[in-house]
C-alpha atoms as one frame of an Amber mdcrd trajectory, in Angstrom:
protein
  -6.608  14.240  -3.426  -4.799  16.703  -1.202  -1.034  16.145  -1.096  -0.138
  18.195   1.933  -2.115  20.385   4.286  -0.008  23.460   3.476   0.595  22.851
  -0.218  -1.797  23.519  -3.045  -1.169  20.530  -5.275  -4.142  18.177  -5.676
  -4.470  14.874  -7.499  -7.839  13.790  -8.828  -8.953  10.213  -8.155 -12.316
   8.525  -8.595 -14.385   7.824  -5.474 -14.676   4.165  -6.484 -10.936   3.784
  -7.061  -9.883   4.916  -3.597 -11.394   1.769  -2.036 -10.449  -0.555  -4.883
  -8.045  -3.491  -4.942  -5.215  -1.231  -6.134  -5.746   1.977  -4.157  -6.487
   2.936  -0.600  -4.787   3.789   2.670  -1.108   2.815   2.459  -1.053   2.258
  -1.307   1.092   4.097  -3.848  -1.064   6.086  -6.255   0.508   7.304  -9.485
   0.020  11.030 -10.066  -0.404  12.820 -13.357   2.953  14.556 -12.847   4.728
  11.188 -12.659   5.249  10.895  -8.915   3.629   8.738  -6.263   1.513   9.574
  -3.252   0.287   7.514  -0.308  -3.210   8.120   1.144  -3.139   8.554   4.913
  -5.098   6.639   7.542  -8.861   7.241   7.667  -8.269   8.701  11.128  -6.966
  11.764   9.230  -9.899  12.030   6.788 -11.820  15.151   7.752 -15.281  13.962
   6.682 -14.859  10.850   8.853 -13.570  12.906  11.790 -16.525  15.289  11.477
 -19.155  12.537  11.479 -17.427  10.712  14.352 -17.501  13.934  16.373 -21.245
  14.357  15.747 -21.900  10.765  16.837 -20.134  11.270  20.171 -21.907  14.517
  21.117 -24.299  13.875  24.046 -26.918  16.209  22.578 -27.090  13.998  19.453
 -27.774  10.773  21.359 -31.342  10.459  20.038 -30.568  11.401  16.447 -30.890
   8.884  13.625 -27.855   8.150  11.473 -29.368  10.095   8.589 -29.861  13.111
  10.860 -26.242  12.834  12.006 -25.155  12.663   8.367 -27.076  15.847   7.614
 -25.459  17.601  10.571 -21.979  16.567   9.454 -22.596  17.266   5.770 -21.901
  13.695   4.632 -23.763  10.853   2.944 -24.611   7.812   5.097 -24.741   4.369
   3.456 -27.578   2.230   4.765 -26.382  -1.344   5.339 -27.177  -2.328   8.921
 -26.573  -6.026   8.288 -23.011  -5.321   7.128 -22.358  -3.141  10.197 -23.603
  -5.917  12.508 -21.386  -8.433  10.715 -18.253  -6.325  11.235 -19.120  -5.834
  14.887 -19.200  -9.586  15.427 -16.644 -10.935  12.966 -14.037  -8.174  13.249
 -14.761  -7.056  16.844 -15.425  -3.471  15.704 -17.875  -3.143  18.557 -18.333
   0.651  18.381 -19.021   0.784  14.628 -22.154   2.784  13.845 -22.318   3.206
  10.085 -20.634   3.569   6.716 -19.911   6.913   5.124 -19.815   7.405   1.363
 -16.565   8.699  -0.098 -17.556  12.112  -1.487 -17.445  12.606  -5.225 -15.470
  15.699  -6.149 -13.535  17.062  -9.078 -10.786  19.604  -9.641 -11.148  22.826
 -11.567  -8.670  24.077 -14.167  -6.655  25.746 -11.406  -6.135  22.411  -9.600
  -8.454  23.492  -6.800 -11.383  21.599  -5.252 -14.519  22.245  -7.326 -17.246
  21.702  -4.751 -19.715  24.360  -5.857 -22.040  21.908  -7.638 -21.756  19.104
  -5.096 -25.298  18.326  -3.816 -24.202  18.012  -0.174 -22.299  21.314  -0.366
 -25.297  23.088  -1.900 -27.676  21.599   0.667 -25.549  22.796   3.579 -25.025
  26.179   1.925 -28.804  26.637   1.723 -28.862  26.128   5.504 -26.220  28.811
   5.960 -23.335  26.405   6.564 -20.325  26.284   4.253 -18.383  23.028   4.094
 -14.631  23.494   3.877 -12.445  21.935   1.190 -11.107  19.410   3.710 -14.517
  17.702   3.699 -14.023  16.729   0.062 -10.435  15.503   0.013  -8.373  12.578
   1.232  -5.001  13.589   2.708  -1.861  11.956   1.354   1.920  12.240   1.472
   4.636  11.978  -1.134   6.135   8.501  -1.097   8.875   7.516  -1.837  10.389
  10.562  -0.152  13.693  10.498  -2.064  14.010  12.401  -5.340  16.619  12.840
  -8.064  17.537  16.079  -9.823  17.538  15.781 -13.606  20.033  18.687 -13.691
  22.940  17.400 -11.570  21.555  13.943 -10.591  21.752  14.691  -6.869  19.779
  12.276  -4.681  18.107  13.812  -1.616  15.056  13.434   0.581  12.097  15.721
  -0.039  12.844  17.585   3.209  16.383  18.356   2.015  15.088  19.526  -1.357
  12.577  21.782   0.409  15.382  23.371   2.455  17.388  24.036  -0.709  14.269
  25.553  -2.299  13.993  28.033   0.563  17.741  28.695   0.792  18.082  29.373
  -2.947  14.971  31.590  -2.847  13.363  29.709  -5.734  10.059  31.470  -6.485
  11.015  33.732  -3.567  11.301  30.658  -1.343   7.524  30.201  -1.200   6.642
  26.581  -0.524   3.309  26.762  -2.359   5.315  26.704  -5.591   7.430  23.738
  -4.503   4.476  21.361  -4.834   4.608  18.965  -6.558   8.312  18.539  -5.630
  10.364  20.750  -7.933  14.038  20.840  -8.802  15.673  24.033  -7.451  18.595
  23.479  -9.843  16.677  23.112 -13.103  14.777  26.036 -14.564  12.383  25.710
 -17.476  11.756  28.309 -20.168   8.316  29.045 -18.745   7.362  31.746 -16.252
   4.389  32.680 -14.089   2.867  35.559 -16.038   0.402  36.912 -13.494   2.402
  36.799 -10.329   3.845  39.134  -7.720   6.941  36.927  -7.453  10.406  38.338
  -7.964  11.544  34.962  -9.311   8.806  34.032 -11.782  10.594  30.977 -13.204
   8.724  27.676 -13.453  11.094  24.986 -12.182  11.243  21.449 -13.515   9.966
  18.509 -11.483  12.128  16.220  -9.402  12.113  12.516 -10.268  11.105  10.069
  -7.514  13.322   7.050  -6.942  11.705   3.990  -8.523  11.958   1.551  -5.610
  11.035   1.038  -1.961  11.403  -1.583   0.767   8.421  -3.685   1.874   7.915
  -6.405   4.463   5.350  -9.234   4.724   3.880  -7.657   7.874   2.659  -4.636
   5.914   5.409  -2.095   6.618   7.025   0.032   3.937  10.169   2.178   4.030
  12.320   4.326   1.840  15.694   2.818   1.123  18.168   4.521   3.498  20.336
   5.651   0.603  23.055   7.247   2.680  23.503   4.124   4.811  23.381   1.978
   1.684  26.198   4.028   0.134  28.304   3.800   3.300  27.722   0.060   3.730
  28.693  -0.611   0.130  31.822   1.539   0.505  32.790  -0.603   3.485  32.293
  -3.785   1.462  29.387  -5.054   3.573  27.355  -7.996   2.309  23.891  -6.442
   2.386  22.140  -9.357   0.692  22.976 -12.072   3.207  20.005 -14.382   3.837
  19.972 -13.872   7.615  19.399 -10.116   7.176  21.465  -6.948   7.601  21.191
  -3.943   9.937  21.079  -1.271   7.227  18.938   1.472   8.777  21.277   1.939
  11.755  24.512   1.456   9.843  27.314   3.822  10.904  28.183   6.605   8.491
  31.455   6.518   6.581  32.817  10.069   6.566  33.721  11.919   3.389  37.313
  13.290   3.519  36.565  15.982   0.908  33.416  17.413   2.478  33.495  20.249
   5.065  30.829  18.481   7.157  32.243  15.005   6.367  28.948  14.017   4.700
  28.714  12.530   1.232  26.698  14.363  -1.393  25.017  11.565  -3.339  24.348
  11.507  -7.061  22.422   8.862  -8.997  24.445   8.162 -12.146  22.823   6.033
 -14.817  25.375   4.018 -16.773  23.846   2.754 -19.997  26.821   0.476 -20.678
  26.140  -1.644 -17.593  24.073  -4.796 -17.754  22.298  -3.641 -14.605  20.273
  -0.603 -15.615  20.256   1.084 -12.197  23.774   2.514 -12.589  25.844   3.804
  -9.650  25.759   6.072  -6.618  28.515   8.658  -6.516  29.693  11.219  -3.983
  30.250  14.534  -5.761  32.846  15.535  -3.115  35.210  12.563  -2.890  34.209
  11.015  -6.253  33.868   7.547  -4.733  31.186   5.354  -6.291  29.262   2.195
  -5.464  27.374   0.067  -7.931  23.630  -0.391  -7.731  24.003  -3.849  -9.244
  22.221  -6.405  -7.075  20.216  -3.797  -5.173  17.040  -5.805  -5.751  18.511
  -8.565  -3.584  19.300  -6.577  -0.414  17.782  -7.890   2.829  17.676  -5.206
   5.543  15.874  -5.773   8.830  12.478  -4.056   9.030  12.111  -1.188  11.487
   8.320  -1.180  11.478   7.598   2.076   9.643   3.973   3.077   9.007   4.141
   6.237   6.860   0.368   6.147   6.186  -0.055   6.976   9.889   0.384  10.750
  10.047   2.488  10.309  13.193   4.462   7.438  11.573   4.576   5.507  14.812
   6.997   2.641  14.408   6.382  -0.801  15.839   8.526  -3.835  16.528   8.380
  -6.117  13.503   8.975  -9.820  14.069   8.358 -12.989  12.082   8.107 -15.659
  14.732  11.120 -15.215  17.010  13.243 -13.495  14.362  13.357  -9.948  13.080
  11.504  -9.522   9.813  13.577  -9.068   6.676  12.430  -6.537   4.087  12.666
  -6.892   0.348  12.988  -4.521  -2.570  10.045  -3.665  -4.793   9.555  -1.329
  -7.714   7.027   1.403  -6.977   4.789   0.006  -9.728   4.918  -3.579  -8.427
   1.681  -5.364  -7.532   3.368  -6.761  -4.422   3.380  -3.321  -2.763  -0.334
  -3.368  -2.031  -3.032  -5.979  -1.575  -6.264  -4.471  -0.306  -8.258  -6.362
   2.314 -11.651  -5.390   0.932 -15.035  -6.699   1.979 -18.195  -6.536  -0.089
 -21.698  -7.156   1.152 -24.948  -7.747  -0.659 -27.590  -5.476   0.835 -30.309
  -7.527   2.544 -32.750  -5.713   4.866 -32.635  -7.268   8.329 -36.394  -7.812
   8.377 -36.039 -10.231   5.441 -33.745 -12.515   7.473 -34.964 -15.220   9.826
 -32.647 -15.120  12.839 -31.931 -18.666  14.064 -33.160 -19.341  17.587 -30.414
 -18.781  20.138 -28.172 -16.731  17.847 -27.062 -13.542  19.572 -27.153 -10.144
  17.934 -24.000  -8.024  17.781 -25.149  -5.898  20.742 -26.002  -9.012  22.764
 -22.606 -10.514  21.960 -20.939  -7.317  23.136 -22.803  -7.435  26.456 -22.122
 -11.145  26.961 -18.418 -10.501  26.420 -18.492  -7.687  29.008 -20.195  -9.949
  31.540 -17.786 -12.846  30.944 -14.600 -10.773  30.956 -15.303  -7.979  33.460
 -18.421  -8.256  35.603 -18.565 -11.965  36.454 -14.828 -12.295  37.331 -15.264
  -9.547  39.957 -18.307 -11.376  41.341 -16.359 -14.660  41.489 -13.508 -12.981
  43.341 -15.704 -11.717  46.184 -18.077 -14.715  46.432 -17.149 -17.929  48.243
 -19.357 -20.301  46.222 -20.135 -18.472  43.005 -22.640 -19.883  40.550 -23.849
 -18.431  37.294 -27.501 -18.873  38.247 -27.013 -16.946  41.505 -25.076 -14.239
  39.683 -27.866 -13.732  37.169 -30.502 -13.718  39.910 -28.667 -11.043  41.927
 -27.396  -8.885  39.094 -30.380  -8.971  36.735 -33.523 -10.338  38.367 -33.106
  -8.562  41.715 -31.240  -5.442  40.598 -30.468  -3.285  37.583 -26.713  -3.889
  37.715 -26.449  -5.513  34.289 -28.911  -3.126  32.654 -26.930  -0.174  34.030
 -23.697  -1.717  32.733 -25.268  -1.981  29.288 -26.407   1.649  29.442 -22.894
   2.761  30.416 -21.576   1.395  27.101 -24.630   2.506  25.065 -25.573  -1.129
  24.395 -29.226  -1.290  23.341 -30.864  -4.639  24.162 -34.388  -5.987  23.860
 -35.951  -8.425  26.321 -35.354 -11.152  23.752 -31.657 -10.209  23.718 -31.490
 -10.464  27.511 -33.118 -13.907  27.440 -30.599 -15.158  24.894 -27.694 -13.637
  26.863 -28.967 -15.468  29.943 -29.125 -18.798  28.104 -25.608 -18.363  26.727
 -24.185 -17.234  30.074 -25.894 -19.667  32.442 -25.356 -22.676  30.154 -22.042
 -21.931  28.395 -21.355 -25.602  27.602 -24.612 -25.869  25.685 -23.994 -22.757
  23.636 -22.828 -23.569  20.134 -20.337 -21.084  18.754 -21.648 -19.519  15.559
 -19.482 -19.146  12.473 -20.398 -15.538  11.701 -18.990 -15.610   8.158 -20.834
 -18.805   7.179 -24.075 -17.551   8.745 -23.755 -14.227   6.923 -23.661 -15.882
   3.497 -26.336 -18.416   4.504 -28.748 -15.605   5.406 -28.466 -14.210   1.875
 -28.996 -17.618   0.332 -32.079 -18.321   2.409 -33.714 -15.016   1.481 -33.504
 -16.026  -2.183 -34.210 -19.724  -1.580 -37.280 -19.308   0.653 -39.009 -16.508
  -1.259 -40.422 -16.526  -4.766 -40.261 -12.732  -4.819 -39.033  -9.875  -2.647
 -40.720 -10.302   0.763 -41.096  -6.554   1.312 -40.941  -3.159  -0.352 -37.553
  -1.953   0.909 -35.490  -0.191  -1.782 -32.157  -1.733  -2.756 -33.340  -5.309
  -3.384 -35.986  -6.649  -5.737 -36.129 -10.194  -7.140 -38.561 -12.795  -8.488
 -38.621 -16.401  -9.648 -38.776 -17.192 -13.345 -40.775 -20.060 -14.849 -38.204
 -22.777 -15.387 -38.291 -24.596 -18.725 -39.122 -28.259 -18.103 -35.700 -29.632
 -18.971 -33.983 -27.253 -16.501 -36.156 -28.350 -13.555 -34.036 -31.476 -13.276
 -30.907 -29.382 -12.644 -32.181 -26.340 -10.737 -34.638 -25.846  -7.896 -35.170
 -22.279  -9.052 -33.663 -19.446 -11.084 -34.381 -15.851 -10.098 -33.850 -12.526
 -11.786 -32.709  -9.799  -9.416 -33.910  -6.525 -10.900 -32.219  -4.420  -8.221
 -29.402  -5.181  -5.841 -26.928  -3.066  -3.914 -23.354  -3.985  -3.067 -21.510
  -2.149  -0.290 -17.712  -2.294  -0.396 -15.322  -1.175   2.308 -11.693  -1.732
   3.232 -10.407  -2.837   6.604  -6.721  -3.066   5.836  -4.029  -4.147   3.430
  -0.970  -6.345   3.143   2.259  -6.354   1.177   4.604  -8.862  -0.510   1.870
 -11.483  -0.926  -1.866 -11.705  -0.492  -2.749 -13.284   2.882  -4.520 -16.596
   2.494  -7.276 -17.731   4.857  -7.149 -20.998   6.778  -9.733 -23.427   8.109
  -9.522 -23.577  11.923 -12.141 -25.594  13.831 -14.304 -25.639  10.694 -14.230
 -21.823  10.464 -12.465 -19.455   8.081  -9.662 -17.502   9.771  -7.466 -14.799
   8.220  -3.905 -14.035   9.418  -4.553 -10.619  10.978  -0.888 -10.112  11.872
  -0.107  -9.647   8.158  -2.909  -7.138   7.579  -2.383  -3.501   8.524  -5.599
  -1.619   9.405  -6.611   1.527   7.561  -7.321   3.295  10.866  -4.829   4.521
  13.481  -7.009   3.910  16.552  -7.963   0.611  18.170 -10.584  -1.250  16.159
 -12.903  -1.197  19.185 -12.968   2.626  18.924 -13.775   2.951  15.204 -17.185
   4.597  14.776 -17.268   5.086  11.008 -15.813   3.312   7.974 -15.619   4.688
   4.427 -17.514   2.713   1.815 -18.953   2.786  -1.669 -22.356   1.427  -2.585
 -23.095   0.336  -6.128 -26.434  -0.692  -7.574 -26.924  -3.352 -10.193 -28.785
  -6.511 -11.171 -28.197 -10.229 -11.261 -29.343 -13.806 -11.819 -29.521 -16.354
  -8.998 -29.207 -20.086  -9.718 -30.310 -22.506  -6.994 -29.164 -26.005  -7.883
 -31.182 -29.155  -7.219 -29.216 -30.203  -4.150 -30.548 -33.757  -4.116 -29.456
 -34.306  -7.703 -26.034 -32.737  -7.004 -25.455 -35.096  -4.071 -26.551 -38.134
  -6.085 -24.349 -37.083  -9.009 -21.250 -36.710  -6.824 -21.876 -40.016  -5.044
 -22.729 -42.023  -8.172 -19.463 -41.111  -9.882 -17.349 -41.068  -6.696 -16.283
 -37.529  -7.623 -15.124 -36.330  -4.213 -12.379 -38.924  -4.387 -11.752 -38.176
  -8.065 -11.059 -34.523  -7.229  -8.397 -35.295  -4.628  -5.198 -33.738  -5.958
  -1.591 -32.803  -5.382  -1.463 -29.250  -4.053   0.785 -26.400  -5.050   2.919
 -25.214  -2.140   0.893 -22.114  -1.271  -1.514 -21.253   1.517  -4.449 -20.429
  -0.764  -4.384 -23.859  -2.389  -4.303 -25.512   1.035  -7.213 -23.378   2.250
  -9.270 -24.165  -0.840  -8.559 -27.867  -0.448  -9.578 -27.817   3.231 -12.797
 -25.952   2.419 -13.663 -28.446  -0.321 -13.121 -31.332   2.083 -15.692 -29.798
   4.450 -18.619 -29.711   2.048 -17.661 -31.859  -0.939 -15.134 -31.281  -3.688
 -17.449 -32.175  -6.553 -20.052 -29.621  -5.419 -17.462 -26.848  -5.399 -16.088
 -27.686  -8.861 -19.631 -27.794 -10.227 -20.747 -24.449  -8.773 -17.549 -22.541
  -9.456 -17.052 -23.774 -13.018 -20.725 -23.226 -13.866 -20.421 -19.638 -12.641
 -17.404 -18.932 -14.847 -18.834 -20.685 -17.906 -22.054 -18.663 -17.690 -20.111
 -15.398 -17.259 -18.029 -16.308 -20.309 -21.211 -17.050 -22.258 -22.675 -13.692
 -21.245 -19.655 -12.137 -22.921 -20.054 -14.190 -26.099 -23.837 -13.956 -26.374
 -24.723 -10.606 -24.837 -21.605  -8.479 -25.076 -21.147  -8.332 -21.281 -17.373
  -8.311 -20.595 -16.599 -10.758 -17.805 -14.639  -8.009 -16.017 -17.953  -6.194
 -15.452 -19.558  -9.254 -13.848 -19.059 -10.743 -10.392 -19.861 -14.066  -8.804
 -21.112 -14.960  -5.346 -20.836 -18.659  -4.529 -23.259 -20.212  -2.062 -21.394
 -23.355  -1.131 -21.757 -25.372   2.079 -23.709 -28.295   3.458 -26.728 -25.950
   3.566 -26.192 -23.998   0.335 -25.871 -24.932  -3.305 -26.182 -21.945  -5.596
 -24.562 -19.145  -7.573 -25.332 -15.448  -7.944 -23.955 -13.711 -11.033 -24.366
  -9.962 -10.856 -23.151  -6.641 -12.121 -22.934  -3.456 -10.070 -22.065  -0.629
 -12.413 -22.622   2.542 -10.450 -24.676   4.582  -8.046 -27.624   4.574 -10.449
 -27.509   0.866 -11.318 -27.028  -0.865 -14.659 -28.975  -1.027 -17.888 -31.086
  -4.126 -17.278 -29.204  -6.438 -19.618 -28.737  -9.265 -17.130 -32.387  -9.287
 -16.092 -33.388  -9.362 -19.756 -31.208 -12.426 -20.283 -32.956 -14.031 -17.322
 -36.139 -14.570 -19.302 -36.952 -18.314 -19.382 -36.279 -18.939 -23.073 -33.128
 -16.796 -23.096 -31.508 -18.219 -19.950 -32.244 -21.748 -21.159 -30.499 -20.966
 -24.431 -27.525 -19.374 -22.623 -27.046 -22.462 -20.428 -27.348 -24.840 -23.374
 -24.968 -22.805 -25.559 -22.489 -22.405 -22.691 -22.348 -26.167 -22.124 -21.770
 -26.846 -25.806 -19.049 -24.209 -25.915 -17.417 -25.753 -22.827 -16.748 -28.960
 -24.756 -13.893 -27.356 -26.625 -10.922 -25.157 -25.798  -8.169 -23.845 -28.043
  -5.677 -25.416 -25.636  -7.162 -28.919 -25.902  -6.162 -31.704 -25.528  -3.650
 -30.351 -22.978  -6.337 -28.393 -21.117  -8.948 -31.184 -21.128  -6.516 -33.829
 -19.896  -4.905 -31.777 -17.116  -5.222 -33.524 -13.742  -2.608 -31.724 -11.658
  -3.384 -29.193  -8.929  -6.695 -27.597  -7.970  -7.527 -26.710 -11.566  -8.263
 -29.530 -13.988  -9.689 -28.818 -17.446  -9.343 -25.079 -17.075  -7.376 -22.200
 -18.587  -7.924 -18.568 -19.599  -9.160 -19.695 -23.007 -12.138 -21.550 -21.549
 -13.011 -20.961 -17.869 -10.694 -18.512 -16.108 -11.814 -14.901 -15.811 -10.533
 -11.627 -14.386  -9.480 -12.120 -10.757 -11.520  -9.069  -9.784 -14.630 -10.989
 -10.870 -13.742 -14.298  -9.209 -14.186 -14.934  -5.478 -11.665 -17.765  -5.357
  -8.635 -16.498  -7.336  -9.470 -18.741 -10.314  -8.939 -21.931  -8.302 -11.146
 -25.033  -8.281 -12.269 -25.105 -11.929 -12.945 -28.054 -14.251 -15.013 -28.051
 -17.467 -15.355 -31.796 -17.218 -17.505 -31.445 -14.087 -20.100 -29.901 -16.396
 -19.786 -31.659 -19.745 -17.649 -34.791 -19.486 -19.292 -37.589 -21.471 -19.077
 -39.952 -18.496 -19.832 -37.829 -15.418 -20.659 -34.267 -16.552 -23.580 -32.794
 -14.591 -25.033 -31.140 -17.710 -23.984 -33.792 -20.239 -27.623 -34.470 -21.207
 -28.113 -30.842 -22.313 -25.405 -31.054 -24.966 -26.318 -31.355 -28.597
């Protein structure tokens, strides 16, 4: 990872980590020298800029995406269904494709080692040399305040850089300042092969260990000078209603020629509060850092991951947002808004009659918001039928409007647009998210094997043992699957929780900061990773599940007192839509089987993932592993053999009878989780879709109402 365009320090990071739950645009990545860096917006990533430029060139209008990728020297990820989903669900109407984050490593000189990269070699054979910028992700140092281990002075990185040049450290050359070095502390090492007059290797500066974050995704350095002045003046910085810290007036230093304090960070080991004190080396006045974790400054909307750091007004309702302190290693600094998609070729999916494609939706929106309002304004008795007759049947007005925005539509698309436009009251709004998951489920449910020969997905039914036919409609082994993962944004302080609005899942977008600097309607390319793996699909006997829930009155049984958090409320609302008992059954079964895979097969649950198919039209679970670009070792598919999977289910149910925390675990009836804890059903949160909520062993094996109680013994 490139730290700064003009500096030579690089930090290695895996291509799969940069889009993970802990790293990405706006996160704080720990470096091997002990500092922290923040990856910049994807609008500054050169390989994304290069591909976007190729897409917009008029002469490339007829090129395929793979041809454009070859021109740009990048790898294109094929997942058209995922692209269409983002166009509709996230209104990223210009999105064309995903681009793979390039794999690259550093050589022993901390330089980009691209010589063996297949894309680099391919372009080199064509006489084109890709620059280093195509293989790096730009980042900045953050926090930007550093402490000298020599004299404990506290300054911003810009001030330290000025001192470096003024003191002529390493002849004042900034290449040697990276990573940030202490101009006051020399080491005993020197640069042996160097033309420098000052060959000394200087020690590293220490970054401050804390920053300010706000629930709307902003992050700021603590304004240390203002903090010192406010504390000198006896201000109450931690008042609940907030404090104007960033614009606080300076308190002059009587002993300094320029009246500015020269701050030092003094650690006092005798204090109960380990942060120590801030001291001015000129006037010797000090302020304690005790209670600094409780300060509540107003947010000023800083976005340092944007290379231009354009600030924005930050409000929470009608009030200014209050920031809070966080250690640089705190989990609350970064929550990635990642999306993963199971690769399903579009030709395998049956499109419901009347459902518009992403391109058709885009055109319908243009007609409704731009073209038809103008027609209404200049027509005395406007009607939608007349509009369509004049603008489409009798002229090419609408077709030309589609061409102007590069919207490609078939005759079928135009017919569906007409139906939706002319009869808007009869058009049922589609829940894109629910339909997306349903399409996957139906491909598995309606086919006994892969319906085509497309690479990236291959599955088949297994012969169910007789006693399992009562519980499952089918079980399939998925020999090959591909999972595409991308990031759209991130949040801070707490993870945003979805809500159910008009029977649809809605996320609070105001809390999520995008990873791009442009408008989402202008984003052409998103970075992504695609992993290949394998899995097992369980399709439950829906009729039996419904009878089971009704016979034991389980939907009422699973009503509960909620914890006071948004995620619990969302989960409860979602359960109410499609049946609480069904959710507890599917989710707990998924976790119990993953746990059993660990016990029986040596698969750690952290390497497995679940995909729940839960609604009034779905009742199933996919357990899969996606280990890398080349796939996994076939262990899950092997366990999917009829006699082995039957034994795994039977053993898992018997194991679920007992927990080391019983009877406390078994008898728990408070909150969304019942008989559930990390000893029996909970797994790594990276493997669970629902944050380990909605689990109960008793739904499976209770002697009175357990779904699988007859398999025990």
